[in-house]
TIROVO-836201 format. One record per atom (N, C-alpha, C): atom name; residue in one letter; chain; x, y, z. Coordinates in steps of 0.2 Angstrom, whole numbers, always signed. Layout:
<vexmars>
<"CA"; "a"; "A"; <X; Y; Z>> ...
</vexmars>
This chain:
<vexmars>
<"N"; "m"; "A"; <+4; -6; +0>> <"CA"; "m"; "A"; <+0; +0; +0>> <"C"; "m"; "A"; <+5; +6; +0>> <"N"; "s"; "A"; <+3; +11; -4>> <"CA"; "s"; "A"; <+7; +17; -4>> <"C"; "s"; "A"; <+6; +21; +2>> <"N"; "i"; "A"; <+10; +26; +3>> <"CA"; "i"; "A"; <+10; +30; +9>> <"C"; "i"; "A"; <+4; +35; +8>> <"N"; "a"; "A"; <+2; +37; +2>> <"CA"; "a"; "A"; <-3; +42; +1>> <"C"; "a"; "A"; <-10; +38; +2>> <"N"; "r"; "A"; <-10; +32; +1>> <"CA"; "r"; "A"; <-16; +28; +2>> <"C"; "r"; "A"; <-16; +26; +10>> <"N"; "a"; "A"; <-11; +25; +13>> <"CA"; "a"; "A"; <-10; +23; +20>> <"C"; "a"; "A"; <-12; +28; +25>> <"N"; "v"; "A"; <-11; +34; +23>> <"CA"; "v"; "A"; <-12; +40; +28>> <"C"; "v"; "A"; <-20; +40; +29>> <"N"; "p"; "A"; <-24; +41; +24>> <"CA"; "p"; "A"; <-31; +41; +26>> <"C"; "p"; "A"; <-34; +35; +30>> <"N"; "v"; "A"; <-31; +29; +29>> <"CA"; "v"; "A"; <-33; +23; +33>> <"C"; "v"; "A"; <-31; +24; +40>> <"N"; "l"; "A"; <-25; +26; +41>> <"CA"; "l"; "A"; <-22; +27; +47>> <"C"; "l"; "A"; <-26; +32; +51>> <"N"; "l"; "A"; <-28; +38; +48>> <"CA"; "l"; "A"; <-31; +43; +51>> <"C"; "l"; "A"; <-38; +40; +53>> <"N"; "a"; "A"; <-41; +36; +49>> <"CA"; "a"; "A"; <-48; +33; +51>> <"C"; "a"; "A"; <-47; +29; +57>> <"N"; "v"; "A"; <-42; +25; +57>> <"CA"; "v"; "A"; <-41; +20; +62>> <"C"; "v"; "A"; <-40; +24; +69>> <"N"; "v"; "A"; <-36; +29; +69>> <"CA"; "v"; "A"; <-34; +33; +74>> <"C"; "v"; "A"; <-41; +37; +77>> <"N"; "a"; "A"; <-45; +39; +72>> <"CA"; "a"; "A"; <-51; +43; +74>> <"C"; "a"; "A"; <-56; +38; +77>> <"N"; "l"; "A"; <-57; +32; +74>> <"CA"; "l"; "A"; <-61; +27; +77>> <"C"; "l"; "A"; <-59; +25; +84>> <"N"; "g"; "A"; <-52; +24; +84>> <"CA"; "g"; "A"; <-49; +22; +91>> <"C"; "g"; "A"; <-50; +27; +96>> <"N"; "a"; "A"; <-50; +33; +94>> <"CA"; "a"; "A"; <-51; +38; +99>> <"C"; "a"; "A"; <-58; +39; +102>> <"N"; "c"; "A"; <-63; +36; +98>> <"CA"; "c"; "A"; <-70; +36; +100>> <"C"; "c"; "A"; <-71; +30; +104>> <"N"; "g"; "A"; <-66; +26; +106>> <"CA"; "g"; "A"; <-67; +21; +110>> <"C"; "g"; "A"; <-70; +15; +107>> <"N"; "r"; "A"; <-70; +14; +100>> <"CA"; "r"; "A"; <-73; +8; +97>> <"C"; "r"; "A"; <-68; +5; +93>> <"N"; "p"; "A"; <-63; +1; +96>> <"CA"; "p"; "A"; <-58; -2; +93>> <"C"; "p"; "A"; <-60; -8; +88>> <"N"; "d"; "A"; <-66; -11; +89>> <"CA"; "d"; "A"; <-68; -16; +84>> <"C"; "d"; "A"; <-70; -13; +78>> <"N"; "d"; "A"; <-73; -7; +78>> <"CA"; "d"; "A"; <-75; -3; +72>> <"C"; "d"; "A"; <-68; -1; +68>> <"N"; "a"; "A"; <-63; +1; +71>> <"CA"; "a"; "A"; <-57; +3; +68>> <"C"; "a"; "A"; <-54; -4; +65>> <"N"; "q"; "A"; <-54; -9; +68>> <"CA"; "q"; "A"; <-51; -15; +65>> <"C"; "q"; "A"; <-55; -17; +59>> <"N"; "r"; "A"; <-62; -17; +60>> <"CA"; "r"; "A"; <-66; -19; +54>> <"C"; "r"; "A"; <-65; -14; +48>> <"N"; "m"; "A"; <-64; -8; +49>> <"CA"; "m"; "A"; <-63; -3; +44>> <"C"; "m"; "A"; <-56; -4; +41>> <"N"; "a"; "A"; <-51; -5; +45>> <"CA"; "a"; "A"; <-44; -7; +42>> <"C"; "a"; "A"; <-44; -13; +38>> <"N"; "a"; "A"; <-48; -18; +40>> <"CA"; "a"; "A"; <-48; -25; +37>> <"C"; "a"; "A"; <-52; -24; +30>> <"N"; "k"; "A"; <-57; -20; +30>> <"CA"; "k"; "A"; <-61; -18; +24>> <"C"; "k"; "A"; <-57; -15; +19>> <"N"; "e"; "A"; <-53; -10; +21>> <"CA"; "e"; "A"; <-49; -6; +17>> <"C"; "e"; "A"; <-43; -10; +14>> <"N"; "a"; "A"; <-40; -15; +18>> <"CA"; "a"; "A"; <-35; -19; +16>> <"C"; "a"; "A"; <-38; -24; +10>> <"N"; "a"; "A"; <-44; -26; +11>> <"CA"; "a"; "A"; <-47; -31; +7>> <"C"; "a"; "A"; <-48; -28; +0>> <"N"; "t"; "A"; <-49; -21; +0>> <"CA"; "t"; "A"; <-51; -18; -7>> <"C"; "t"; "A"; <-45; -16; -11>> <"N"; "q"; "A"; <-39; -17; -7>> <"CA"; "q"; "A"; <-33; -15; -10>> <"C"; "q"; "A"; <-30; -21; -14>> <"N"; "p"; "A"; <-27; -20; -20>> <"CA"; "p"; "A"; <-24; -25; -24>> <"C"; "p"; "A"; <-18; -28; -20>> <"N"; "h"; "A"; <-18; -35; -20>> <"CA"; "h"; "A"; <-13; -38; -17>> <"C"; "h"; "A"; <-7; -39; -21>> <"N"; "k"; "A"; <-1; -37; -19>> <"CA"; "k"; "A"; <+5; -38; -22>> <"C"; "k"; "A"; <+8; -45; -20>> <"N"; "s"; "A"; <+10; -49; -25>> <"CA"; "s"; "A"; <+12; -55; -24>> <"C"; "s"; "A"; <+20; -55; -23>> <"N"; "s"; "A"; <+22; -59; -18>> <"CA"; "s"; "A"; <+29; -59; -17>> <"C"; "s"; "A"; <+33; -64; -21>> <"N"; "v"; "A"; <+29; -68; -25>> <"CA"; "v"; "A"; <+32; -73; -29>> <"C"; "v"; "A"; <+34; -70; -36>> <"N"; "t"; "A"; <+40; -71; -38>> <"CA"; "t"; "A"; <+42; -68; -44>> <"C"; "t"; "A"; <+42; -74; -49>> <"N"; "v"; "A"; <+40; -73; -55>> <"CA"; "v"; "A"; <+40; -78; -60>> <"C"; "v"; "A"; <+46; -76; -65>> <"N"; "p"; "A"; <+50; -80; -66>> <"CA"; "p"; "A"; <+56; -78; -71>> <"C"; "p"; "A"; <+53; -77; -78>> <"N"; "p"; "A"; <+56; -73; -81>> <"CA"; "p"; "A"; <+54; -72; -88>> <"C"; "p"; "A"; <+55; -78; -92>> <"N"; "p"; "A"; <+52; -79; -98>> <"CA"; "p"; "A"; <+53; -85; -102>> <"C"; "p"; "A"; <+60; -84; -105>> <"N"; "a"; "A"; <+63; -90; -106>> <"CA"; "a"; "A"; <+69; -90; -109>> <"C"; "a"; "A"; <+69; -88; -116>> <"N"; "p"; "A"; <+73; -84; -119>> <"CA"; "p"; "A"; <+73; -81; -125>> <"C"; "p"; "A"; <+74; -87; -130>> <"N"; "v"; "A"; <+70; -86; -136>> <"CA"; "v"; "A"; <+70; -92; -141>> <"C"; "v"; "A"; <+77; -90; -145>> <"N"; "p"; "A"; <+81; -96; -145>> <"CA"; "p"; "A"; <+87; -95; -149>> <"C"; "p"; "A"; <+86; -94; -156>> <"N"; "s"; "A"; <+91; -90; -159>> <"CA"; "s"; "A"; <+91; -90; -166>> <"C"; "s"; "A"; <+92; -97; -169>> <"N"; "a"; "A"; <+91; -97; -176>> <"CA"; "a"; "A"; <+92; -103; -179>> <"C"; "a"; "A"; <+99; -106; -179>> <"N"; "a"; "A"; <+104; -101; -180>> <"CA"; "a"; "A"; <+111; -103; -179>> <"C"; "a"; "A"; <+113; -105; -172>> <"N"; "d"; "A"; <+110; -102; -167>> <"CA"; "d"; "A"; <+112; -104; -160>> <"C"; "d"; "A"; <+108; -110; -158>> <"N"; "f"; "A"; <+102; -111; -161>> <"CA"; "f"; "A"; <+99; -118; -160>> <"C"; "f"; "A"; <+103; -124; -163>> <"N"; "v"; "A"; <+106; -123; -169>> <"CA"; "v"; "A"; <+110; -128; -172>> <"C"; "v"; "A"; <+116; -129; -168>> <"N"; "a"; "A"; <+119; -124; -166>> <"CA"; "a"; "A"; <+126; -124; -163>> <"C"; "a"; "A"; <+125; -128; -156>> <"N"; "r"; "A"; <+120; -126; -153>> <"CA"; "r"; "A"; <+118; -129; -146>> <"C"; "r"; "A"; <+116; -136; -147>> <"N"; "s"; "A"; <+112; -138; -152>> <"CA"; "s"; "A"; <+110; -145; -153>> <"C"; "s"; "A"; <+115; -149; -155>> <"N"; "s"; "A"; <+120; -147; -159>> <"CA"; "s"; "A"; <+125; -150; -161>> <"C"; "s"; "A"; <+130; -152; -156>> <"N"; "a"; "A"; <+131; -147; -151>> <"CA"; "a"; "A"; <+136; -147; -146>> <"C"; "a"; "A"; <+133; -153; -141>> <"N"; "a"; "A"; <+126; -152; -140>> <"CA"; "a"; "A"; <+123; -157; -135>> <"C"; "a"; "A"; <+124; -164; -138>> <"N"; "d"; "A"; <+123; -165; -145>> <"CA"; "d"; "A"; <+124; -172; -148>> <"C"; "d"; "A"; <+131; -174; -147>> <"N"; "l"; "A"; <+135; -170; -148>> <"CA"; "l"; "A"; <+143; -172; -147>> <"C"; "l"; "A"; <+144; -174; -140>> <"N"; "f"; "A"; <+142; -170; -135>> <"CA"; "f"; "A"; <+143; -172; -128>> <"C"; "f"; "A"; <+140; -179; -127>> <"N"; "e"; "A"; <+134; -180; -129>> <"CA"; "e"; "A"; <+130; -186; -128>> <"C"; "e"; "A"; <+134; -192; -131>> <"N"; "v"; "A"; <+136; -191; -137>> <"CA"; "v"; "A"; <+140; -197; -140>> <"C"; "v"; "A"; <+146; -198; -137>> <"N"; "q"; "A"; <+150; -193; -135>> <"CA"; "q"; "A"; <+156; -194; -132>> <"C"; "q"; "A"; <+156; -197; -125>> <"N"; "s"; "A"; <+151; -194; -121>> <"CA"; "s"; "A"; <+150; -196; -114>> <"C"; "s"; "A"; <+147; -203; -114>> <"N"; "g"; "A"; <+143; -205; -119>> <"CA"; "g"; "A"; <+140; -211; -120>> <"C"; "g"; "A"; <+145; -217; -121>> <"N"; "q"; "A"; <+150; -215; -125>> <"CA"; "q"; "A"; <+155; -220; -127>> <"C"; "q"; "A"; <+159; -221; -120>> <"N"; "m"; "A"; <+160; -216; -117>> <"CA"; "m"; "A"; <+164; -216; -110>> <"C"; "m"; "A"; <+160; -221; -105>> <"N"; "g"; "A"; <+153; -220; -105>> <"CA"; "g"; "A"; <+149; -223; -101>> <"C"; "g"; "A"; <+149; -231; -103>> <"N"; "q"; "A"; <+149; -232; -109>> <"CA"; "q"; "A"; <+149; -239; -112>> <"C"; "q"; "A"; <+156; -243; -109>> <"N"; "n"; "A"; <+161; -239; -109>> <"CA"; "n"; "A"; <+167; -242; -107>> <"C"; "n"; "A"; <+169; -242; -99>> <"N"; "r"; "A"; <+166; -237; -96>> <"CA"; "r"; "A"; <+168; -237; -88>> <"C"; "r"; "A"; <+162; -238; -83>> <"N"; "a"; "A"; <+156; -238; -86>> <"CA"; "a"; "A"; <+150; -239; -81>> <"C"; "a"; "A"; <+151; -246; -78>> <"N"; "a"; "A"; <+149; -247; -71>> <"CA"; "a"; "A"; <+150; -253; -68>> <"C"; "a"; "A"; <+143; -257; -68>> <"N"; "r"; "A"; <+138; -253; -68>> <"CA"; "r"; "A"; <+131; -256; -69>> <"C"; "r"; "A"; <+129; -258; -76>> <"N"; "p"; "A"; <+126; -263; -77>> <"CA"; "p"; "A"; <+124; -265; -84>> <"C"; "p"; "A"; <+119; -260; -87>> <"N"; "q"; "A"; <+114; -258; -82>> <"CA"; "q"; "A"; <+109; -253; -84>> <"C"; "q"; "A"; <+112; -247; -87>> <"N"; "v"; "A"; <+117; -244; -83>> <"CA"; "v"; "A"; <+120; -238; -85>> <"C"; "v"; "A"; <+124; -239; -92>> <"N"; "r"; "A"; <+127; -245; -93>> <"CA"; "r"; "A"; <+131; -246; -99>> <"C"; "r"; "A"; <+126; -246; -105>> <"N"; "a"; "A"; <+120; -249; -104>> <"CA"; "a"; "A"; <+115; -250; -109>> <"C"; "a"; "A"; <+112; -243; -110>> <"N"; "f"; "A"; <+111; -239; -105>> <"CA"; "f"; "A"; <+108; -232; -106>> <"C"; "f"; "A"; <+114; -228; -110>> <"N"; "a"; "A"; <+120; -229; -109>> <"CA"; "a"; "A"; <+125; -225; -112>> <"C"; "a"; "A"; <+125; -228; -120>> <"N"; "g"; "A"; <+124; -234; -121>> <"CA"; "g"; "A"; <+124; -236; -128>> <"C"; "g"; "A"; <+118; -233; -132>> <"N"; "n"; "A"; <+112; -233; -128>> <"CA"; "n"; "A"; <+107; -229; -132>> <"C"; "n"; "A"; <+108; -222; -133>> <"N"; "l"; "A"; <+112; -219; -129>> <"CA"; "l"; "A"; <+114; -212; -130>> <"C"; "l"; "A"; <+118; -211; -137>> <"N"; "v"; "A"; <+123; -216; -137>> <"CA"; "v"; "A"; <+127; -215; -143>> <"C"; "v"; "A"; <+123; -217; -149>> <"N"; "r"; "A"; <+119; -222; -149>> <"CA"; "r"; "A"; <+115; -223; -155>> <"C"; "r"; "A"; <+110; -217; -157>> <"N"; "d"; "A"; <+106; -215; -152>> <"CA"; "d"; "A"; <+101; -210; -153>> <"C"; "d"; "A"; <+104; -203; -155>> <"N"; "h"; "A"; <+109; -201; -151>> <"CA"; "h"; "A"; <+112; -195; -153>> <"C"; "h"; "A"; <+116; -195; -159>> <"N"; "t"; "A"; <+119; -200; -161>> <"CA"; "t"; "A"; <+122; -200; -168>> <"C"; "t"; "A"; <+117; -199; -173>> <"N"; "r"; "A"; <+111; -203; -172>> <"CA"; "r"; "A"; <+105; -202; -177>> <"C"; "r"; "A"; <+103; -195; -177>> <"N"; "s"; "A"; <+102; -192; -171>> <"CA"; "s"; "A"; <+99; -185; -171>> <"C"; "s"; "A"; <+104; -180; -174>> <"N"; "s"; "A"; <+110; -181; -173>> <"CA"; "s"; "A"; <+115; -177; -176>> <"C"; "s"; "A"; <+115; -177; -184>> <"N"; "q"; "A"; <+113; -183; -187>> <"CA"; "q"; "A"; <+112; -184; -194>> <"C"; "q"; "A"; <+106; -180; -196>> <"N"; "e"; "A"; <+101; -181; -192>> <"CA"; "e"; "A"; <+94; -178; -193>> <"C"; "e"; "A"; <+95; -170; -193>> <"N"; "l"; "A"; <+99; -168; -188>> <"CA"; "l"; "A"; <+100; -160; -188>> <"C"; "l"; "A"; <+104; -158; -194>> <"N"; "k"; "A"; <+109; -161; -197>> <"CA"; "k"; "A"; <+112; -159; -203>> <"C"; "k"; "A"; <+107; -159; -209>> <"N"; "k"; "A"; <+102; -164; -209>> <"CA"; "k"; "A"; <+97; -165; -214>> <"C"; "k"; "A"; <+93; -159; -214>> <"N"; "a"; "A"; <+90; -157; -208>> <"CA"; "a"; "A"; <+86; -152; -207>> <"C"; "a"; "A"; <+89; -145; -209>> <"N"; "v"; "A"; <+95; -144; -207>> <"CA"; "v"; "A"; <+99; -138; -209>> <"C"; "v"; "A"; <+99; -138; -217>> <"N"; "a"; "A"; <+101; -143; -220>> <"CA"; "a"; "A"; <+101; -143; -227>> <"C"; "a"; "A"; <+94; -141; -230>> <"N"; "e"; "A"; <+89; -144; -227>> <"CA"; "e"; "A"; <+82; -143; -230>> <"C"; "e"; "A"; <+80; -136; -229>> <"N"; "s"; "A"; <+83; -132; -224>> <"CA"; "s"; "A"; <+81; -126; -222>> <"C"; "s"; "A"; <+82; -120; -227>> <"N"; "g"; "A"; <+87; -122; -231>> <"CA"; "g"; "A"; <+89; -117; -236>> <"C"; "g"; "A"; <+94; -112; -234>> <"N"; "y"; "A"; <+95; -112; -227>> <"CA"; "y"; "A"; <+100; -108; -224>> <"C"; "y"; "A"; <+107; -111; -224>> <"N"; "t"; "A"; <+112; -107; -223>> <"CA"; "t"; "A"; <+119; -109; -223>> <"C"; "t"; "A"; <+121; -109; -216>> <"N"; "i"; "A"; <+118; -113; -212>> <"CA"; "i"; "A"; <+120; -113; -205>> <"C"; "i"; "A"; <+125; -119; -204>> <"N"; "q"; "A"; <+130; -118; -201>> <"CA"; "q"; "A"; <+135; -123; -199>> <"C"; "q"; "A"; <+134; -127; -193>> <"N"; "a"; "A"; <+133; -133; -193>> <"CA"; "a"; "A"; <+132; -137; -187>> <"C"; "a"; "A"; <+139; -137; -184>> <"N"; "g"; "A"; <+140; -134; -178>> <"CA"; "g"; "A"; <+146; -134; -174>> <"C"; "g"; "A"; <+147; -141; -171>> <"N"; "q"; "A"; <+154; -142; -170>> <"CA"; "q"; "A"; <+156; -148; -167>> <"C"; "q"; "A"; <+160; -147; -161>> <"N"; "a"; "A"; <+159; -141; -158>> <"CA"; "a"; "A"; <+162; -140; -152>> <"C"; "a"; "A"; <+158; -140; -146>> <"N"; "a"; "A"; <+159; -143; -141>> <"CA"; "a"; "A"; <+155; -143; -135>> <"C"; "a"; "A"; <+156; -136; -131>> <"N"; "t"; "A"; <+150; -134; -128>> <"CA"; "t"; "A"; <+151; -128; -124>> <"C"; "t"; "A"; <+155; -129; -118>> <"N"; "p"; "A"; <+158; -124; -116>> <"CA"; "p"; "A"; <+162; -124; -110>> <"C"; "p"; "A"; <+159; -128; -104>> <"N"; "e"; "A"; <+152; -127; -103>> <"CA"; "e"; "A"; <+149; -131; -98>> <"C"; "e"; "A"; <+149; -138; -99>> <"N"; "l"; "A"; <+147; -140; -106>> <"CA"; "l"; "A"; <+148; -147; -107>> <"C"; "l"; "A"; <+155; -150; -107>> <"N"; "q"; "A"; <+160; -146; -109>> <"CA"; "q"; "A"; <+167; -148; -108>> <"C"; "q"; "A"; <+168; -150; -101>> <"N"; "a"; "A"; <+166; -145; -96>> <"CA"; "a"; "A"; <+167; -146; -89>> <"C"; "a"; "A"; <+164; -152; -87>> <"N"; "a"; "A"; <+158; -154; -89>> <"CA"; "a"; "A"; <+154; -160; -87>> <"C"; "a"; "A"; <+158; -166; -90>> <"N"; "m"; "A"; <+160; -166; -96>> <"CA"; "m"; "A"; <+164; -171; -98>> <"C"; "m"; "A"; <+170; -173; -94>> <"N"; "s"; "A"; <+174; -167; -92>> <"CA"; "s"; "A"; <+180; -168; -88>> <"C"; "s"; "A"; <+178; -171; -81>> <"N"; "a"; "A"; <+172; -169; -78>> <"CA"; "a"; "A"; <+170; -172; -72>> <"C"; "a"; "A"; <+169; -179; -72>> <"N"; "i"; "A"; <+165; -181; -78>> <"CA"; "i"; "A"; <+164; -188; -79>> <"C"; "i"; "A"; <+170; -192; -79>> <"N"; "g"; "A"; <+175; -189; -84>> <"CA"; "g"; "A"; <+181; -193; -85>> <"C"; "g"; "A"; <+185; -193; -79>> <"N"; "s"; "A"; <+185; -189; -74>> <"CA"; "s"; "A"; <+190; -189; -69>> <"C"; "s"; "A"; <+186; -193; -63>> <"N"; "a"; "A"; <+180; -195; -63>> <"CA"; "a"; "A"; <+177; -198; -58>> <"C"; "a"; "A"; <+180; -205; -56>> <"N"; "a"; "A"; <+181; -206; -50>> <"CA"; "a"; "A"; <+184; -213; -48>> <"C"; "a"; "A"; <+179; -218; -50>> <"N"; "p"; "A"; <+182; -224; -51>> <"CA"; "p"; "A"; <+178; -230; -54>> <"C"; "p"; "A"; <+172; -231; -49>> <"N"; "g"; "A"; <+172; -231; -43>> <"CA"; "g"; "A"; <+166; -232; -39>> <"C"; "g"; "A"; <+161; -226; -39>> <"N"; "d"; "A"; <+163; -220; -42>> <"CA"; "d"; "A"; <+159; -215; -42>> <"C"; "d"; "A"; <+156; -213; -49>> <"N"; "f"; "A"; <+159; -217; -54>> <"CA"; "f"; "A"; <+158; -215; -61>> <"C"; "f"; "A"; <+150; -215; -63>> <"N"; "d"; "A"; <+147; -221; -61>> <"CA"; "d"; "A"; <+140; -221; -63>> <"C"; "d"; "A"; <+136; -216; -61>> <"N"; "r"; "A"; <+137; -213; -54>> <"CA"; "r"; "A"; <+133; -208; -52>> <"C"; "r"; "A"; <+135; -201; -55>> <"N"; "a"; "A"; <+141; -200; -56>> <"CA"; "a"; "A"; <+143; -194; -60>> <"C"; "a"; "A"; <+141; -194; -67>> <"N"; "f"; "A"; <+141; -199; -70>> <"CA"; "f"; "A"; <+138; -200; -77>> <"C"; "f"; "A"; <+131; -199; -77>> <"N"; "m"; "A"; <+127; -202; -73>> <"CA"; "m"; "A"; <+120; -201; -73>> <"C"; "m"; "A"; <+118; -194; -71>> <"N"; "e"; "A"; <+121; -191; -66>> <"CA"; "e"; "A"; <+120; -184; -64>> <"C"; "e"; "A"; <+121; -179; -70>> <"N"; "a"; "A"; <+126; -180; -74>> <"CA"; "a"; "A"; <+128; -176; -80>> <"C"; "a"; "A"; <+123; -177; -85>> <"N"; "q"; "A"; <+120; -183; -86>> <"CA"; "q"; "A"; <+115; -185; -91>> <"C"; "q"; "A"; <+108; -181; -89>> <"N"; "v"; "A"; <+107; -181; -83>> <"CA"; "v"; "A"; <+100; -178; -81>> <"C"; "v"; "A"; <+101; -170; -82>> <"N"; "k"; "A"; <+106; -167; -80>> <"CA"; "k"; "A"; <+107; -160; -82>> <"C"; "k"; "A"; <+107; -159; -89>> <"N"; "a"; "A"; <+111; -162; -93>> <"CA"; "a"; "A"; <+112; -161; -100>> <"C"; "a"; "A"; <+105; -162; -104>> <"N"; "h"; "A"; <+101; -167; -102>> <"CA"; "h"; "A"; <+95; -168; -105>> <"C"; "h"; "A"; <+90; -163; -103>> <"N"; "e"; "A"; <+90; -161; -97>> <"CA"; "e"; "A"; <+86; -155; -95>> <"C"; "e"; "A"; <+87; -149; -99>> <"N"; "q"; "A"; <+93; -147; -100>> <"CA"; "q"; "A"; <+95; -142; -104>> <"C"; "q"; "A"; <+93; -143; -112>> <"N"; "a"; "A"; <+94; -149; -114>> <"CA"; "a"; "A"; <+92; -150; -121>> <"C"; "a"; "A"; <+85; -150; -122>> <"N"; "l"; "A"; <+81; -153; -117>> <"CA"; "l"; "A"; <+74; -153; -118>> <"C"; "l"; "A"; <+71; -146; -118>> <"N"; "a"; "A"; <+74; -141; -114>> <"CA"; "a"; "A"; <+72; -134; -114>> <"C"; "a"; "A"; <+73; -131; -120>> <"N"; "l"; "A"; <+79; -132; -123>> <"CA"; "l"; "A"; <+81; -129; -130>> <"C"; "l"; "A"; <+76; -132; -135>> <"N"; "m"; "A"; <+75; -138; -135>> <"CA"; "m"; "A"; <+70; -141; -140>> <"C"; "m"; "A"; <+63; -138; -140>> <"N"; "q"; "A"; <+61; -138; -134>> <"CA"; "q"; "A"; <+54; -136; -133>> <"C"; "q"; "A"; <+53; -128; -135>> <"N"; "a"; "A"; <+58; -124; -133>> <"CA"; "a"; "A"; <+58; -117; -134>> <"C"; "a"; "A"; <+58; -116; -142>> <"N"; "y"; "A"; <+62; -120; -145>> <"CA"; "y"; "A"; <+63; -119; -153>> <"C"; "y"; "A"; <+57; -122; -156>> <"N"; "a"; "A"; <+54; -128; -154>> <"CA"; "a"; "A"; <+49; -131; -157>> <"C"; "a"; "A"; <+43; -126; -157>> <"N"; "q"; "A"; <+42; -122; -151>> <"CA"; "q"; "A"; <+36; -118; -150>> <"C"; "q"; "A"; <+37; -111; -154>> <"N"; "d"; "A"; <+43; -108; -154>> <"CA"; "d"; "A"; <+44; -102; -156>> <"C"; "d"; "A"; <+49; -100; -161>> <"N"; "g"; "A"; <+52; -106; -164>> <"CA"; "g"; "A"; <+58; -105; -169>> <"C"; "g"; "A"; <+55; -102; -175>> <"N"; "d"; "A"; <+60; -100; -179>> <"CA"; "d"; "A"; <+58; -96; -185>> <"C"; "d"; "A"; <+60; -100; -192>> <"N"; "v"; "A"; <+63; -106; -191>> <"CA"; "v"; "A"; <+65; -110; -197>> <"C"; "v"; "A"; <+61; -116; -197>> <"N"; "p"; "A"; <+56; -117; -202>> <"CA"; "p"; "A"; <+51; -123; -201>> <"C"; "p"; "A"; <+55; -130; -201>> <"N"; "s"; "A"; <+60; -131; -204>> <"CA"; "s"; "A"; <+63; -138; -204>> <"C"; "s"; "A"; <+66; -139; -197>> <"N"; "l"; "A"; <+69; -134; -194>> <"CA"; "l"; "A"; <+72; -134; -188>> <"C"; "l"; "A"; <+67; -135; -182>> <"N"; "k"; "A"; <+61; -131; -183>> <"CA"; "k"; "A"; <+56; -132; -178>> <"C"; "k"; "A"; <+53; -139; -178>> <"N"; "a"; "A"; <+52; -142; -184>> <"CA"; "a"; "A"; <+49; -149; -184>> <"C"; "a"; "A"; <+54; -153; -181>> <"N"; "l"; "A"; <+61; -152; -182>> <"CA"; "l"; "A"; <+66; -157; -179>> <"C"; "l"; "A"; <+66; -156; -172>> <"N"; "a"; "A"; <+65; -150; -169>> <"CA"; "a"; "A"; <+65; -149; -162>> <"C"; "a"; "A"; <+59; -152; -159>> <"N"; "a"; "A"; <+53; -152; -162>> <"CA"; "a"; "A"; <+47; -155; -159>> <"C"; "a"; "A"; <+48; -162; -159>> <"N"; "e"; "A"; <+51; -165; -164>> <"CA"; "e"; "A"; <+52; -172; -165>> <"C"; "e"; "A"; <+57; -175; -160>> <"N"; "q"; "A"; <+62; -171; -159>> <"CA"; "q"; "A"; <+68; -173; -154>> <"C"; "q"; "A"; <+66; -172; -147>> <"N"; "a"; "A"; <+61; -167; -146>> <"CA"; "a"; "A"; <+59; -166; -139>> <"C"; "a"; "A"; <+57; -172; -136>> <"N"; "g"; "A"; <+53; -176; -139>> <"CA"; "g"; "A"; <+50; -183; -137>> <"C"; "g"; "A"; <+55; -188; -135>> <"N"; "a"; "A"; <+60; -188; -139>> <"CA"; "a"; "A"; <+66; -193; -138>> <"C"; "a"; "A"; <+70; -191; -132>> <"N"; "i"; "A"; <+71; -184; -131>> <"CA"; "i"; "A"; <+75; -181; -126>> <"C"; "i"; "A"; <+71; -182; -119>> <"N"; "a"; "A"; <+65; -181; -120>> <"CA"; "a"; "A"; <+61; -182; -113>> <"C"; "a"; "A"; <+61; -189; -111>> <"N"; "q"; "A"; <+61; -194; -116>> <"CA"; "q"; "A"; <+62; -201; -114>> <"C"; "q"; "A"; <+68; -202; -111>> <"N"; "h"; "A"; <+74; -200; -114>> <"CA"; "h"; "A"; <+80; -200; -111>> <"C"; "h"; "A"; <+81; -197; -104>> <"N"; "l"; "A"; <+78; -191; -103>> <"CA"; "l"; "A"; <+78; -188; -96>> <"C"; "l"; "A"; <+74; -192; -91>> <"N"; "k"; "A"; <+68; -195; -93>> <"CA"; "k"; "A"; <+65; -199; -88>> <"C"; "k"; "A"; <+69; -205; -86>> <"N"; "e"; "A"; <+72; -209; -91>> <"CA"; "e"; "A"; <+76; -214; -90>> <"C"; "e"; "A"; <+82; -212; -85>> <"N"; "a"; "A"; <+85; -207; -87>> <"CA"; "a"; "A"; <+91; -205; -83>> <"C"; "a"; "A"; <+89; -203; -76>> <"N"; "r"; "A"; <+84; -200; -75>> <"CA"; "r"; "A"; <+81; -199; -68>> <"C"; "r"; "A"; <+80; -205; -64>> <"N"; "e"; "A"; <+77; -210; -67>> <"CA"; "e"; "A"; <+75; -216; -64>> <"C"; "e"; "A"; <+82; -220; -62>> <"N"; "l"; "A"; <+86; -220; -67>> <"CA"; "l"; "A"; <+93; -223; -66>> <"C"; "l"; "A"; <+96; -220; -60>> <"N"; "l"; "A"; <+97; -213; -60>> <"CA"; "l"; "A"; <+100; -210; -55>> <"C"; "l"; "A"; <+97; -211; -48>> <"N"; "s"; "A"; <+91; -211; -48>> <"CA"; "s"; "A"; <+87; -213; -41>> <"C"; "s"; "A"; <+88; -220; -39>> <"N"; "s"; "A"; <+90; -224; -43>> <"CA"; "s"; "A"; <+91; -231; -41>> <"C"; "s"; "A"; <+98; -232; -39>> <"N"; "l"; "A"; <+103; -228; -40>> <"CA"; "l"; "A"; <+110; -228; -38>> <"C"; "l"; "A"; <+111; -227; -31>> <"N"; "p"; "A"; <+115; -231; -28>> <"CA"; "p"; "A"; <+117; -230; -21>> <"C"; "p"; "A"; <+120; -223; -19>> 
</vexmars>
């Protein structure tokens, strides 16, 4: 409530209080408060900006590269068969999605280069996975997969909804389902680990 609006309310409360009728003052203050718009203390973050086509392609390509390389590491180093199998699925599915990305770029008519460099964040995740002790590898691998798939899913959903290149929008919508499935599996596997 602003000061300009609060002063008349306070004067009314004081005046009624001076009359010896505190119940009336409380009712009046409650009535005044009820008519004022409530300001929420909860803030909603603004929606993530939709990436440009070039940014979408670069980030998608980097995510695929990370998934293939980390999946290969997982196939070789994971202790649990379920984690090794998940890693194999990552290699297969993200190799395919990388090929589909190249096809969608070609169909778009744009000259967008599919980058093959992982982002610094994905490079750090790869280093963390690679340096994990043998007994800690499965957990480190699955934690990285959950985080990477959350980010990839957000990217795909944003571009599928509001992207500006039709072939890339279609690809993002299609891949969002596969990524959501990987994310579900990754979360389940992670929760099953000791």
